[in-house]
N, C-alpha and C positions, 0 to 999 in steps of 0.2 A: 367454914369457908376461909377463916384466917390460916388454918393449917394447910388447906389446899393451896392457897396463894403462895404460902412459904415454899411448899414442895415444888411448885412450878418455877418460882425464882431460883431455887437451889438447883433444879434440873437444868434450867437455862444456863446457869453459871457453870455447872458441871460439863455440859456439852460444849459450852464456848471455850472451855480449856482444851478441847480436843476437836478442833474444827474439821480435821481431816476425816476422823471417824464419823462425825455428824454428816458431813457432806456425802460420804460414801453410802452411809445408811439411807439417807433421804433419796439418793439417786436410785438405789436398789429398790426401795419401796415405791418410788414414783413409776418405775417400770411395771411392777407387779400390780399396784393398785390401778395404774393408768390402763393396763390392759383389760381389767374388769370394768372399769368405768366406761371405756370406749365401747364394749360389747353391750353394756347395760344401757348406754345412750342409744345405740341402734335399736335394742329391744323396746326401749321406752318410746322411741319415735314410731315404731311400726305398731305396737300393741297397746301401749299404756297412756301416752300422752293425749289428752282430749283433743278432738278435732275442733275446728272453728265452727261449731254448731251450737245453737241455743237448745239446751235441755236434750241432749242426744239420746237419753233413755227413753224418750217418747216417739223416737223415729223407728219405723219398721219397713222391711221390704215386703212387697206383695207380689206372689208368684202364682202362675197358673200351672197346675199340675194334671197331668193325664191320670184319670181314675183307673184305666186299664192297665197302664204301665206306670206304676207310682213313682218310678225314678226318672220319668221323663217330664221335662218342663218345657215351657215355650214363652215367648214375650207376649205382650198385649198390643192389640190394635188400638188406634187412636179412638175409634168409636167406643170400644169397651172401656178405655180409660175415661172418656167422657161420661159414660154411664156410671162409673164407680166414683167419680170425683165429687159428686154431689151426695154420696152416701153419707148419712149421719154419723157413720163409724169414725170418719176422719175429720180433724180440724182443717186438714190440708192434704192433698194428694197430688204429687207432681210426677211427671213422665219425662224421661230423657233417654238418649242413647248416643254412643260415641261414633264419630266419623273421622276418617283421614282426609284432610283438605290441604290444598296447596295455597300457602301464604306468600304473597309476592313481596320481596324486599328488594327495591331497587330493579336491577336487571335479572335478578335470580329468584327462584322459587323454591322454598323448602316445604316439606310435608310435616304438618303438625296435626295433633288431635284436636278436634272440636267437639264439645258437648252440645248436642242439639236438644233443647230443653223447653218445657212448657212455661207459660207466663208467670206461674207461682212458684217456679223453682226455687229462688233465693228466699222467697217468703216461707216456704215449707221448712227450709233449714233454719229459718229464724235469724238470718243475718242480713244486715243492710249493705247495700253496695258501698264501696269505697267513694265512689263519685257516680253521679249521672242517675239514670232510672233503669228499671227492669223492662221486660217485654210486655206488650199489651196482648189482650185476647185476640185482636185482629191480626197481629203479627204472628200469633200462635196457631191460627186457623190453618189446616193443611191446604197446600197449594196457593196460599196468598202471595207467597214469593217476595215479601217486603224484606228487602236486604239491610237488615240492622245487625249489629254485633256488639257484644260485651267482651272486653279484652281482660285477660287475667292480670293480676298485679305484676308479676314478673315481666310480662310483655310490656306493660305500660312503662316500667322502668327501663327496659331496653329500648323503647321508643323515645326516651328522653325525659320521661316523667312530666309530660307537659300537663299542667292542671286544666287547661282549656281544650283537652283532647276531644271531648264530646262534640259531635257534629263534624268531625274530621272523617276521613275515609280511609279504608285499606283494601286491598284487592285479594279476594279469596276465590280460588277456582276461576280466575280471569274476570271476576265480576267485582264491582265496587260495592262495598258495604259501609254503611254509615255507623260509626261508633256511638253508642248511646249510653255506655257506662263502663265502669271498672269494677271488677270482682273485688270482694274484700281481701285485704292482706292476710296471707296465710291460709286462705280458703282452699280446701282440696275436695270438698264434697263429702261423700261417704268413705272415701279411701284416705289412707295416710301417705304422706310424702309426695304423691303424684297428683298432678293437676293439669287439666286441659289448658290449651293455650288461648282458646276462643270459646265463647258461648254464643250459640246461634238460635233462633226461635224455630219451633217445629214448622212454621210456615214455609221455610226454604229446605225442609227435609228431602224432598224429592230432587232437589238440585245437587245436594252436597252429600247425600247419604253414602255410607261406606259400601262400595260396590263389590267387595270380596264375598263371593258366593251369594250375592243379592239376587232376588227373583225379578226385579224391575217393576214391582207393583207399586201403586201410589199409596202414600200414607193414609189417604182418606178411605181406602178400601178396608172393609171389615175383616178381611182375611190377610192383611199385612200385619204379622205379629212381631213387630220389631222393637217395641218400647219396654223400658224398664220402669217399674213404678216404686216410688218412695213416698210413704205416707207418715203423717203425724197423728197418732191416735188421740181421741178425746180423752180428757181426764177420766180416770177410773175405769177405763176399758181394759180388760184383762187379755192375754194372748188367746186363752181359750174362747172367750166371748168374741174376739175378732175373727177367729177361724170359723165360728158357727155362723156369724152374720155374713162373712165372705162367702161360705158355702151356699147360703140362701140366695145371695146375689148371683152366684154362678149358675144356679138352678133356673133362676128367672131368665137369665140371658140364654140358657140352653133351650128353654121353651120358645123364647122369642125369636132366636136365631139358631136353629139346630144345626144347620150346616157348619157354621163357624165356631160353635162352642160345644160340640158334642164331646162327651167323655172328659170335660175340663172342669176342675173345682179350683177355688182360689184359697190360698193360705197366706198367713203373715208370719214372717220369721225375722230374727235379728239380721242386721246387716253386717257383711264382712268388711273389715278394714283394708283388705288387700285384694278385693276381687270385685269387678263389676260385671254381673252375669244375670241371665234370665233364670239361673238355678240358685236356690238358697245355698250358701256356702259359709264355711267357717275358716278360721285362721290356724287350724291345727297343723297344717303342713309346715308352718314355721317353728313348730315345737322342737322337732329333731335338730334343725340347724341351730336354733337358739341354745339347746341344751349342749350340743357339741361346742359351740363357741364359748359358752360360759364355763364349761368344764375345762377347756384348753386355758382360758384366762385364769380360771381358778387354780390350775396346776402351776401357772407362772407365779400367781401370788403366793401359792404355798411354798414354792421353791425360793422365792425372794424372802419369805418370812423365816424359812430354815436357815438361809444364809445369814440373815440378821441376827437370828437366835444364836448361831455359832459366833458371830462377832460380839454379841452381848456376853456370851459365855467367856470368851477370851478377855473381854474388858473386865468382867466380874472377877475372873481368876487373877487379873493384875491388881484388883482392889481387895483381895482376900484379907490382906493384913488390916486394911482400913476397916473392913466390916468386922473382923475379929476384935479389933480395939473397941469399936462402938458397942458390940455385944458385951465385951468385958466390962464396959463402963455402965452397963445397965440398959443399953439401947433396946428397944422393942423390935422383935424379929418382923412383925406385921408392918411396923413403921418403916423399916428399911426396904422391905419388899415394895411397899406403897411408893416409896421414893423411887425405886428403879422402874416401877411401872409407869410412874409419871413421866420419867425420861423417855420411856418407849412411846408413850402416848404423844409426846411432843414430836418425836421423830416421825410417828405415823401420820400425825396431822400435817406436818410439813411435806411429807411424801404425798399425801392426799391432795394438798393444794397444787403441787407440781403435776400430780396425775391428771387433774382436770385440764391442764394445757395439753398433755399427752393425748387424752381422750378427744379433745377438740381437733387436734391436728389429724389424728388417725382417722376419725369418723368423716371429716370433711374431705380427706383424700379419697377414702372409699366411695363416698356418694359421688364425688366429681368423676371418678373413673367409670362409674356406671351411666352417668348422665349423657356421655357421648354415644351410648348405644341406642337410646330410645328417643323417638320424636315426641317427647312429652316433657313438660316442665317438672322439675324436682323441687319441691317446697321443703327446704330443710334448714332449720335454724340450729347451727352447731353448738351455741351456747348452752350451758347447763340450766335445767329448770330445778324445781324444788325436789322432784323425785331423784334426779341425778345426783344432786347435792347429799341428799340423805343416804342414797346408796353408797356414795363415795365415803361418806362418814362411817357407815356401817363397815365397809371394806377396811377403813382405817382402824376401827375398834376391833374387828376380827384379827387384823394383823397384829395389833398391840397385845391381844391375849395369846396369840401363837408365839410371838418371838420374845416377849418380855416376862410373862408370869413365870413360866417354867425356869428358865435360867435364874431369874431373881430368887425364886424359893430355894433352888439348889445351892445357890452361892451364900445363902444366909443360914446354912445349918449351924446349929450351936456347938461346933467343934472347935472350941477356942484354942486348945493346945497346938493342933496341926495348923490352925490358921496362923497362930502367932510364930510358928516355926517356919520361917521364910523358905527353907530348903526342902520342905516336904511337898511332894507332888503326887497328885492322884495316880498318874500313869505308872509311876515307879512302885507305888505301894501295892497296886493291884496286879502287876505283873503282865507279861506279853499276852497270854491268852485273852485276857479280858480287855486288853488295849484296843483290839480290833472292834469290839462291840461297845466301845464308849459312846456316850451321848454325841459327842462331836462327830465321831465317825458315822454314826447311824443317821445323823442329819445330812451329812455329806452324801451318803449312799443314797438316801431318799431323793435328794436333788438330782443326783446323776440318773437314777432310775426314771424319774418324771421327765427329765430332759430328753432321755432316750425315747420316751413315748411320744413326745411332741415332735421330735425330729423325724421319727418313723412316720407320723401322720403327714408331716411336710413332705417326706420322701415319696409317699404314695401319691400325693397330689401332684408332685412334680413329674413322676413317672406317668401319671394319667394325663397330664397336659401335653407331655412329649408324644404319647400315643395318639392323642387327639390331633395334634399338629401333623402327624404322619398318616392319618387315616386315609384309606382308600375306600370310599363309600359306595362302590359299584359303578363309578364313573370317573373319568380322567380329570384330575385337579390341575395338572401342569398346563401351562399355555392356554388356560381358559381365562376369559374376560367376561364381566358382568356389567351392563348398563341398564339401570332402572329408569324408565320414563313413564309419564302419565299424562296423555293428552286431555283427560278429564280435568286435570288441575288447571288447565288453561281455558277451561270452559267448553271444549270440543265435544260433539256428540259422536255416536258410534260410526256414522258414515265417515266423518272427518278423521276419526281415530284410525279406522282400518286403512284409509289412504295414507296416513302418516306412517303407520307401521310398514306397509308395503314398500313405500319409498325408502324408509330407513334400512330395510334389509337389503334392498338392491344396492344402495350407496355402500353399505358396510361390507357387503360381499366383494365389492370392487376395490376396496382398500388393499394395497400390497401387503401380503403376509397373512391376510385373513383367509382361512380355508373354508370355513362354513359359518352360517349365522342362523339363529333360530329364536323363537319366543317361548317364554314360559311364565305362567302366572306366579309361581312361587319358586324359591331357591332352597335346596337343602341347607340346613343350619341357619335359616333366616329367622327373622322375628315374627314373620307371618306364615301361617300354614292353613290349609283349607282341608276340610273333611266332609265326607258323604256317607250315607248308608246305601248299600248296594245289595240286590237280591239276585237270585238265581232265576231269572226270568220274571215276568209279571205275575203276581199272585202268590209267590213263594211266602211261606211262613217264617223263614229264618232270613236274617240279614246280617251282613258284617260291615263294620266300619272300616273305611279306607282313607288314605291320603288322597286328595283330589287335586289334580294339576290341569291346567289348560295350556296345551303346547302347540307349536307349529309343526309342520311335517318334517323339518330337518332336526328337531330337537334331539332325537336319539343318536343320530350321526354326530352332531356337534358335541355332545357330552360323552360319547363313546359308550352308551348303554346298549348292550347287545340285545338284538331281536331274536329271541329263542324259537318262536314259531310265528307263521304268518307273515304279516307285512306292517310297515309303518303307515302313517297318514300320507295321502296324496294330495296334491294341489287341487284336484278336481272335486274334493269333498267340500261342500259349503252348507250354508244354512238351508238351501233348498233341497238338499239330497238326504238320504236316509242317515239317521244318527249312527255314528260308529264310535268305538272306544277300544283302548288297549288296556290290559291288565298286566300287572307283573306277576312273576311265577307264584308268589305267595298267595296273592288274591285268587288266582286261577286254581291253585291246588286246593283252596278252601271251598270254593264253590263247586268245582268239578274235580274232585280228587281221583276219579278213575275214568274221566272222560276227557275228550279233546274239546277245549273251549272255543276253538276256532269255528265260527258260524254259529255259535250259541248267542242268545240275548241276555244282556244283563240289564236289570231294571234299576235305574238311578232315582232314589227317592228324593223327591223335591218337597219342600214345605214340611208339614207335621204329620203327614199321613202316607202310608205306603201306597195308597191309591193315586197319590199325586206323584208325578215324575215322568221320566221318559225311558223307553226301551231302546237301548243301543246295541248294535251288532258288534260282537267281538271279533276284530280282525287281526289281532296279533297279541302275543305274550312276550314281555320284555324281562330283562334281568332285575332283580331286587336292588333298591336304592336305599341307603341309609340317610335318614333326614335329620337325626338328632343324636345326642350323645347319651342321654340318660333314658332309663326304661328299657332294661335288657341291653341288647346291642343296638338299639335305635332303629331296627328293621320293622317296618310296618307294611301292610299290603297297600297297593297303589292302584289307582285308576286314572288314566289319561284319556282326555277328550280333545278334539282339534279346535284350535282357535278359530278356525273358519266357520264352525258351527256355534261356538260359545264365545261371545265377545267379552272381554274384561278391559277396562280402561288402563288400569295399572299393570304393566308387564315388564318382565326382564328380558333383556336382549342378551343372549348367549353367543359368544364368539369363540371359535377355535382358530388360533393364530400361531404363526411360526415366529418366535422371537427368543432370543437368548441374551441374558444380561440385563441389568437395571437401565442402562441407557436405551436399549432397544425397546424395553417394556415401556418406559416413560414416554418415548416418541410414538409408539403405537397408541397409547391411551390418549395422548394429545390429539393425534389424528382422528381417533374415534369421536372425541369430543367436538372437534371442529365439524366433522360430518353431520353429527346430530344437530347442532346448532344451525347448520347450513339448510336443513330441511325446513325448520320453522324456529325463528328466534324466540317465540313465546313457549316453545315446548319445554316444560320443566325436566331437567336431568336431575334425578334424585341422588343418585351416586354412580360412580364409574370406578371400578377396580378389578383386579385380577380375581380369579376364583379362589386362588390360595389366600390373598388378602382378605377376602370375604370370610373365609373360615377363620383367619386369625382374629377378626373383629366380631366373631359370633358371641351370642350370650352364653352359649354352652361352654366355649373355651374360656370366656371371661369367668364363668363360675368356677371352673376347675383351677384356673390360675389364680384367682382371688383366694380360693382355698389353700393353694400352695403358698401364696404370698403371706397369708395371715398365719397359718400354722408355721411357716418358715420364720416369720418374725418372732412368734411365741416361742418357738424351739430355739431359735438363735439367742434370744435374750435369756431364756432359762439355762441354756448351755453356758453362756457367758457368766451368768450369776453362779451357776454350779461350779464352773472352773475357778472362779475367783474364791468360792468357799473351799474348794479342794486345795487350792494353793495356800490359802490362809491357814487351814488346818495343819497342812504338812509343815509350813513354816513355823507355826506356833509349836508343834510337836518337836521339831528340831531344836527350837530356842529352849523348850523346857527340858530336852534330853541332852543339853550341851555337856553337862557333867558326865553323864553316862557314856556319851560318845567319846569324850576325853579319856575316860578310864579304859574303854575298849581299845582305843588307839594306843594307849600307853602300855597296854598288855599284849600288843603286837598286831592288832587288827589293822589292815592297810586301808588307804583311802578308797580303793576299789571295792573292798568288802563292805565298807560303810555306805558307799554310793548304792550298791546293790541292795543292801538291807532296807534303806529308805525308800528306794524305788520299788522294792518287792512289796513293802507294806502299802504304798500308795496304789500300785497296780492291783493289789489284792482287793482294795476298796472298789476300784473300778470294775473288776471281774464280777464281784458279787452284785453290784449295781446293774451291770449289763444283764446278767441272768434274770433278775427280777423285772427289769425293764423290758426284756424280750417277752415275757409272759403277759405283762400288761399290754405291750404293744399288739400282741395277737388278739386280744379282746377288743382294742380300739379299732383295729383294721377291720374286723368283722362289722363294727358299728358303722364305719365309713363306707362300706361296700357299696351302698346304693348310690353314692356320690362320686364313685370312681368309673373309670372307662378303661377297659383292656387291662386292668391291673387287679391281681388277686390280693386278698386281705393279708396273705402271708407270702408276699412277693419276695423271692430269694435275693434279688438284687438290693432291695431296700434293706432287708434284714441282715444282709452281710456288710453293706457299705456304712450304714449308720453306726453300728458298734465299732467299726474301724475308725470312723472319725472320732467317735467319743474317745476310743483308746488313744488315738494319737495326741488329741488335745490334752487328755489326762496325763500322758507321758510327759508332755511339756510342762504342765503344771506341777508335776511331781519332781521333775529333773532339777529345777532351779533350787528348791530347798535341799534336795539330795546333794547336789553339787556343793552347796554351801556347807553342809554337814561333812562332806568328805575333806573340805579344807580347814577343818577345825584344828587349831594348835593344842596338842594335849596339855602343855604347861598352862596355856591361857584357860583351857576349859577346867583344869583341876583347881585354879584359883577363882573360878566363876562365882562361887558363893562364899 
């Protein structure tokens, strides 16, 4: 230990004599290690960091699986949950489901997620409330309607962190709810990072349930399969035993209630940290993005280490005489290597400490950019925990091995004669052919190649984001306006909601510049989508999944979606007339590939059985519409039904207007806002924006742009570090070859010839690096193909522009040392040594 402390003191003094070198090295390592620490911090938050749950290994999800279609799952009814709750298999079994509700804040209402839970929800997770109490069995009873709520810890902080908040009220969906508790700090349930804003008892489920695709059945009904179950197994119960006992319970319920439990069995599976669903799920979908981001960050770290290795080699070369003297006096080679490694470790630890600040800033900025997209609280603590600290320490240790051990060992060769001869240099001894493949040049070429790979990935994402921003998804994007409203968030029923929408459309159609107005349940590239299974007539054995949308009669005219056959909906079609529907061309071709679909009946499956649902007459076929970016080209079959026959509270008002310029656009949006509020001051306006702005704020575009941003930062940092390395190596080479250059110039070589010679050598390094980098970029492009839109893995524009950028910056990095070499005075150079 005494020797170690002496090494540390000596290393600190040695680095203190060269503060510029130490500062530059720490800065480079902070960027390299910081990139890895930031990515690991995100992965740790998503997949590794323990949730605020007591003994999470005892928790399991309970799922209802169809025995005829093993890949088909459904939720549980409250009655089935009550039957299972007292099963001796579980110490505790909770039920819940999410709903979008309107939370009034002053004169405005915003849409937030509420988790509607059973009375034992927090007890099942084994966490006490931060303040207040949980729900009672009476408040849980379906239909009880007792308006109480538990607020999340972030919402409590936003409301002023009043310690006496219990007993106060807040308005949800136009109704006052009494606050009875505050959820635990950092509690996110079974998921990581995301948390509902409110917790409500199952007794108010019928009032606030999510109406997207809902059937309107009451929670008390045994055929309302809306609940998700989470249970805590008793000690000693294995997963196999749990499945066996759940299967017995399912069989008993099937005998007692055959209509509601036919072909159903129950299973227990681990819970996903990133999914709340009636289907068992895992988090494997995060594997590819995690690997890609870690690989990109690893490349940045490797480039940084190579750069520092070059700096260490240059520093070691300047100390060759010192090393030779120490060896000549009997110094131990391993002792000297250990001293150099200790210096490298100090630099790496300092870089790691700075990297934690880089990681904190980067991850906080990323999470903040996502938080504006979703109506849900993000519970993220950016500070490092033990896993992040250990990972950063591991990155620092890896960096030390990469950049210090090799240079230290090579500089401590026991060649005392050449070491003591100050004028002997490795480059001149080995000659020009070997000079290109020297260790320093190989390190620089590796840096340039890897930088090219990261820049190519960034270029692909940038091209993809540009394609997304210019997408024409089967309808007109320009001069479109969207206003989302939800009368249900103000507590209005269907009759009042229909009246409000009729009045809104009349008012908005009268606004100067508005050409048409219509309604739609969902918007392409939105956060919410609806899906249905449809069949070719009732009783068909085959079904297809389609995107489902509820629209008014002017929807296709407003968005400019062409009607290819038949007609659109008309105002006379209402809930009392025959059900009708429109298909897009893709759905029509799949159901009737060689027939005319007009006049045919399509069976829309409702619930969990093909026998449930409605038969709708196909009255028209429309053009295809692109709903999202990922998954092929984002084209899916569509089914449209009329709003007059299928009511939904939350709807989007589409406007087609004539406006040009930002001022006219802003004036139109303000007019629309006033008209909506004039209809009913309590009516929640969720958002109002142009259709183009909606696309700009979509999750798909955020994903592509975030990929471009992250790979762009990684590539930019890598390129900067690589260019510094290239500049440093060329400057070092020029300094070491000063005598050679002087001799050349004394023998008649001109400054132009010297300039071209140095530039040629530097650009040769860049050319070799570019060739290797393009080969690696092709492989990386294929790996990224599933995350790109409208861009090939071998995109010519990217594969041409990125090497040109690399070449231009390399030219600048090489020109400065080359210009310095061309100005060498031969007489000064000959007296150099």
